[in-house]
C-alpha positions in Angstrom: 33.8 4.8 105.8 32.3 7.9 104.1 33.3 9.7 101.0 32.9 13.5 100.5 32.4 14.6 96.9 33.1 18.3 96.3 32.2 19.9 92.9 33.4 23.3 92.0 31.9 25.1 89.0 34.5 27.5 87.7 34.6 30.6 85.4 34.6 29.6 81.7 38.2 28.8 80.8 39.5 28.7 84.4 40.0 24.9 84.7 43.6 24.8 83.5 44.6 27.7 85.9 42.8 26.1 88.8 44.5 22.7 88.2 47.9 24.4 87.8 47.5 26.3 91.1 46.2 23.2 92.9 49.1 21.0 91.7 51.7 23.7 92.4 50.4 24.7 95.9 47.1 23.2 97.1 47.9 19.5 96.8 50.9 19.7 99.1 48.9 21.4 101.8 45.6 19.5 101.5 46.7 15.9 101.0 48.7 15.4 104.3 45.8 17.1 106.3 42.8 15.4 104.7 44.6 12.1 104.2 42.7 9.8 101.8 42.2 11.3 98.3 39.9 9.1 96.4 40.3 11.1 93.2 40.6 14.5 91.6 38.9 15.1 88.2 37.8 17.7 85.7 34.6 17.3 83.7 34.8 16.4 80.0 31.2 15.6 79.1 28.1 16.9 80.8 28.3 20.1 82.9 31.5 21.9 81.9 34.1 23.9 83.7 33.9 21.7 86.8 36.4 20.2 89.2 35.3 17.1 91.2 37.3 15.7 94.0 36.6 13.1 96.6 38.1 12.3 100.0 37.4 9.3 102.2 37.0 9.5 106.0 36.3 6.9 108.7 33.2 9.0 109.8 31.8 12.5 110.0 33.9 13.2 113.2 37.1 12.5 111.4 36.0 14.7 108.5 35.1 17.6 110.8 38.5 17.3 112.6 40.5 17.2 109.4 38.5 20.0 107.7 39.0 22.2 110.7 42.7 21.6 110.6 42.8 22.5 106.9 40.7 25.7 107.3 43.0 26.9 110.2 46.2 26.4 108.2 47.6 29.7 107.0 49.1 28.2 103.9 45.6 27.0 102.9 44.0 30.3 103.7 46.6 32.0 101.4 46.1 29.4 98.7 42.3 29.7 98.8 42.5 33.5 98.2 44.1 32.7 94.8 41.5 30.1 93.7 38.3 31.6 95.1 38.0 34.2 92.3 38.0 31.3 89.7 35.0 29.7 91.4 31.3 30.3 90.6 29.7 27.7 92.9 30.5 24.7 95.1 28.5 21.6 95.9 29.4 19.1 98.6 27.9 15.6 99.1 28.6 13.0 101.8 28.4 9.6 100.2 27.6 6.5 102.3 28.7 3.2 100.8 26.2 0.5 100.0 26.7 -2.6 102.2 28.4 -4.5 99.4 30.8 -1.7 98.4 34.5 -2.2 99.1 34.3 1.2 100.9 31.7 -0.2 103.4 34.4 -2.0 105.5 37.4 -0.5 107.1 39.7 -2.0 104.5 43.4 -1.7 105.5 44.2 -1.1 101.8 42.3 2.1 101.9 44.4 3.3 104.9 47.5 3.2 102.7 46.5 6.6 101.4 46.3 8.0 104.9 49.1 10.3 106.1 48.9 10.1 109.9 
């Protein structure tokens, strides 16, 4: 299991609009395609005006397949045109669990969030 962490730094004051758009449009497109949302957050302390979200995948091949499906979806393409002007930068990380992490094993409980 791997987890992708995506951090978007937004224009000052854009976090509420970004979250509104995501909840109203993006979530319904993204969640069924990507499958396992670990969490979706906004920063409160530390670097400001950031959105952080994490998605779990069995491996890099599954991530690549799911991301390709998302990026080819016309609904996502249209949605991204609305949110891109709010963004300043993006940072992606692939997190590999430590051997003792609950995420290190293919835990059936983690599959409950998968829409396949």
